[in-house]
C-alpha positions as CSV (number, residue, x, y, z in Angstrom):
1,M,5.1,17.6,-20.1
2,L,4.5,20.7,-21.3
3,P,7.6,23.3,-21.3
4,S,5.0,25.7,-20.4
5,A,3.6,23.4,-17.1
6,D,7.7,22.5,-16.1
7,L,7.9,26.2,-16.2
8,F,4.6,26.8,-14.5
9,I,5.7,24.1,-11.6
10,W,9.1,26.1,-11.0
11,I,7.5,29.3,-10.3
12,R,4.8,27.5,-8.3
13,Q,7.2,25.7,-6.4
14,T,9.2,27.6,-6.1
15,T,6.5,30.5,-4.3
16,L,4.7,27.9,-2.7
17,V,7.4,26.2,-0.9
18,Q,8.6,29.7,0.4
19,I,4.8,29.8,2.0
20,I,3.8,27.0,3.0
21,G,7.0,24.8,3.0
22,V,7.6,21.3,1.1
23,E,3.8,20.8,0.6
24,G,3.2,23.6,-1.2
25,V,5.9,21.2,-4.0
26,V,3.9,18.3,-3.6
27,L,0.9,21.2,-4.4
28,S,1.8,22.9,-7.1
29,T,3.1,20.2,-8.8
30,I,-1.2,18.3,-8.4
31,V,-2.3,21.1,-9.2
32,T,0.1,21.5,-12.4
33,L,-0.6,18.5,-13.8
34,L,-4.6,18.5,-13.4
35,F,-5.1,21.8,-14.7
36,I,-2.4,22.6,-17.4
37,A,-0.4,19.3,-18.7
38,F,-2.8,16.5,-18.8
39,P,-6.1,18.4,-20.7
40,R,-2.9,19.6,-22.8
41,E,-1.3,16.7,-23.8
42,G,-4.3,14.4,-23.4
43,G,-6.2,16.7,-26.1
44,V,-3.3,16.4,-28.4
45,L,-3.1,12.6,-28.3
46,L,-7.1,12.4,-29.1
47,R,-6.8,14.6,-31.4
48,H,-4.4,13.3,-33.3
49,V,-4.0,9.5,-32.4
50,F,-7.7,9.1,-31.9
51,R,-9.6,11.9,-33.6
52,V,-11.9,13.4,-31.3
53,G,-12.4,16.9,-30.7
54,Y,-11.3,18.6,-27.3
55,G,-14.3,19.3,-26.1
56,A,-15.5,15.4,-26.2
57,F,-12.2,15.1,-24.9
58,V,-13.2,17.9,-22.0
59,A,-16.3,16.9,-21.6
60,R,-14.8,12.5,-20.8
61,F,-12.2,14.3,-18.5
62,L,-15.0,15.5,-16.4
63,C,-17.1,12.8,-16.8
64,Y,-14.1,10.6,-15.4
65,T,-12.8,13.0,-13.1
66,P,-16.2,12.0,-9.9
67,V,-15.5,7.9,-11.5
68,T,-11.3,7.9,-10.4
69,I,-11.8,9.4,-7.3
70,L,-14.9,7.2,-6.5
71,A,-13.0,3.9,-7.8
72,C,-9.6,5.2,-5.5
73,F,-11.7,6.4,-2.7
74,A,-13.8,2.3,-2.4
75,A,-10.0,1.1,-2.8
76,Y,-8.9,3.0,0.0
77,H,-11.9,1.5,2.6
78,I,-11.4,-1.8,1.2
79,C,-7.7,-1.5,2.2
80,E,-8.5,0.0,5.3
81,L,-10.1,-2.9,6.4
82,L,-6.7,-5.4,5.6
83,P,-3.9,-5.5,8.8
84,E,-1.0,-3.0,7.9
85,V,1.9,-6.0,9.2
86,G,4.0,-6.5,6.8
87,L,5.9,-7.1,3.8
88,A,3.1,-9.7,2.0
89,V,-0.2,-7.3,3.2
90,F,1.1,-4.5,1.7
91,L,1.6,-6.3,-1.9
92,I,-1.4,-7.9,-0.8
93,K,-3.5,-4.2,-1.2
94,G,-1.8,-2.9,-3.9
95,V,-3.5,-5.5,-5.8
96,V,-6.5,-4.9,-4.0
97,S,-6.8,-1.5,-4.1
98,A,-4.9,-1.8,-8.6
99,A,-8.1,-4.4,-9.1
100,V,-11.2,-2.5,-7.4
101,A,-10.4,0.9,-8.8
102,G,-10.0,-1.0,-12.3
103,V,-13.7,-2.3,-11.8
104,I,-15.0,0.7,-11.0
105,F,-13.7,2.6,-13.4
106,A,-14.5,-0.5,-16.1
107,V,-18.0,-0.7,-15.2
108,L,-19.2,3.6,-15.0
109,S,-16.8,4.4,-17.7
110,L,-16.5,2.0,-20.3
111,P,-16.5,0.9,-22.9
112,P,-16.5,5.0,-24.8
113,P,-15.0,4.8,-27.9
114,E,-11.5,6.5,-27.5
115,F,-11.4,2.6,-25.2
116,R,-11.6,0.3,-28.6
117,G,-9.8,2.8,-30.5
118,A,-6.9,2.0,-27.5
119,I,-7.8,-1.5,-27.9
120,L,-7.7,-1.1,-31.8
121,F,-4.2,0.8,-32.1
122,C,-2.7,-2.0,-29.7
123,R,-3.6,-4.8,-31.5
124,K,-2.1,-2.9,-34.1
125,A,1.4,-2.4,-32.8
126,L,1.7,-5.8,-31.9
127,Q,0.9,-6.9,-35.3
128,R,4.0,-4.6,-36.5
129,V,6.0,-6.0,-33.9
130,T,5.5,-9.9,-34.5
131,K,6.1,-9.3,-38.3
132,K,9.1,-8.0,-37.5
């Protein structure tokens, strides 16, 4: 994470923990990650690895956010249909939620250029590893 984001988290946590308690720590971390760390780090990654401008990154970020929320919402409600007893059901809920969210996200947002670029990047990395 970026040093500026760490400093911002620390300042917000110390302020919010005095105002609303432990929930302030969680809230400040989420706000900082969503609005400072992720956009900056994602923009740097896209600019230097995938050669995509920051404006395109922000536009895609704004498109992916509702898709991600929808996928999580659907996975949550599907998992509510399963019984709540036992470790096996807990593990099944984890697999179901990951599968449902992944399928919804893939259907609604893939394949953008970054996805194809990520696949090519992984292939190149695997080729380098297997050659050694």
